[in-house]
C-alpha positions in Angstrom: -22.5 5.0 -69.6 -23.4 2.2 -67.4 -24.7 3.7 -64.1 -25.3 0.5 -62.4 -21.7 -0.6 -62.7 -20.5 2.8 -61.5 -22.8 2.7 -58.5 -21.6 -0.8 -57.6 -18.0 0.3 -57.9 -18.7 3.3 -55.6 -20.5 1.0 -53.2 -17.6 -1.5 -53.2 -15.1 1.3 -52.6 -17.2 2.7 -49.7 -17.4 -0.8 -48.2 -13.6 -1.3 -48.6 -12.9 2.1 -46.9 -15.4 1.4 -44.1 -13.8 -2.0 -43.5 -10.4 -0.3 -43.3 -11.7 2.2 -40.8 -13.3 -0.5 -38.7 -10.0 -2.4 -38.6 -8.3 0.8 -37.5 -10.9 1.4 -34.8 -10.5 -2.2 -33.6 -6.7 -1.8 -33.4 -7.0 1.4 -31.5 -9.5 -0.2 -29.1 -7.1 -3.1 -28.6 -4.2 -0.8 -27.9 -6.3 1.3 -25.6 -7.3 -1.9 -23.6 -3.6 -2.9 -23.4 -2.6 0.5 -22.1 -5.5 0.5 -19.6 -4.4 -2.9 -18.3 -0.8 -1.6 -18.0 -2.0 1.5 -16.3 -4.1 -0.5 -13.8 -1.1 -2.7 -13.0 1.2 0.3 -12.5 -1.5 2.0 -10.4 -1.9 -1.1 -8.3 1.8 -1.3 -7.7 2.0 2.4 -6.8 -1.0 2.0 -4.4 0.7 -1.0 -2.8 3.9 1.0 -2.4 2.1 3.9 -0.9 0.1 1.7 1.4 3.4 0.1 2.6 5.0 3.4 3.0 2.0 4.8 4.9 2.0 1.7 7.1 5.7 2.1 7.8 5.1 5.8 8.6 2.3 5.0 10.9 4.4 2.4 12.7 7.3 4.8 13.0 4.9 7.4 14.6 3.4 4.9 17.0 6.7 3.2 17.8 7.2 2.6 21.5 9.3 5.5 23.0 12.3 4.7 25.2 11.2 4.5 28.8 12.7 7.1 31.0 14.1 6.4 34.4 11.2 8.4 35.8 8.5 7.0 38.1 5.7 6.9 35.5 4.2 3.7 34.2 5.7 3.0 30.6 2.4 1.4 29.5 0.6 4.7 30.3 3.1 6.6 28.1 2.6 4.2 25.2 -1.2 4.5 25.4 -1.0 8.3 25.5 1.4 8.4 22.5 -0.8 6.0 20.6 -3.9 8.0 21.3 -2.3 11.3 20.2 -0.9 9.9 16.9 -4.1 8.0 15.8 -4.9 9.3 12.4 -8.4 10.5 11.7 -10.7 8.0 10.1 -10.1 8.0 6.4 -10.6 5.6 3.6 -7.9 2.9 3.5 -5.9 2.7 0.2 -6.9 -0.3 -1.9 -4.5 -3.2 -1.7 -5.2 -5.7 -4.5 -5.9 -9.3 -3.6 -3.9 -11.8 -5.7 -7.0 -14.0 -5.8 -9.1 -11.3 -7.5 -9.7 -11.3 -11.2 -8.5 -8.2 -13.1 -12.1 -7.0 -13.4 -12.7 -7.5 -9.7 -9.6 -5.5 -8.9 -10.6 -2.7 -11.2 -14.0 -2.6 -9.6 -12.5 -2.5 -6.1 -10.1 0.2 -7.1 -13.0 2.3 -8.4 -14.9 1.7 -5.2 -11.9 2.8 -3.2 -11.4 6.0 -5.3 -15.1 6.9 -4.9 -14.8 6.4 -1.1 -11.7 8.7 -1.1 -13.5 11.3 -3.2 -16.6 11.2 -0.9 -14.5 11.6 2.2 -12.7 14.5 0.7 -15.9 16.1 -0.4 -17.5 15.6 3.1 -14.4 17.1 4.8 -14.9 20.3 2.8 -18.7 20.4 2.8 -19.0 23.5 5.0 -17.1 26.7 5.2 -16.7 28.7 8.4 -17.8 32.4 8.1 -14.8 34.7 7.7 -16.5 37.9 8.9 -16.8 36.8 12.5 -20.6 36.9 12.4 -21.7 33.3 12.9 -25.1 32.6 11.5 -26.3 29.1 10.8 -28.3 30.2 7.8 -25.4 32.0 6.2 -23.2 29.0 6.6 -25.6 27.0 4.5 -25.2 29.5 1.6 -21.4 29.7 2.0 -20.9 26.0 1.3 -17.9 25.3 -0.9 -19.9 22.7 -2.9 -23.5 22.1 -3.7 -23.1 18.4 -4.4 -23.9 17.4 -0.8 
């Protein structure tokens, strides 16, 4: 029996199998990258649509009401309606810039998502006591999250 030839054969077979596995991994990574790009494009489109819809909704809410025949100043009415319907400060949805590279768009989307998550977390950082006994120390221990 020639052990050296058998060892070389086993090594060659292991090398061939590892090369096949590396090719499969490369193909999977390529497909994953393509799907990630497609997802980013679709997400950007959905974000644009949502931003446009949100803008349209905001414009519809702050639209100038029909002036009555009453004696009040119409400019005063518009100012009061606008002041009432002003949404609270919240992070603005990301709208991609066509001049950005895909990597810059991806980074900007990530920054926008982090800002939205931070705003949501800060909005829920404290919980009001439910037993009617207000104590500032107990509020600290009743926080909904310890990440702040």
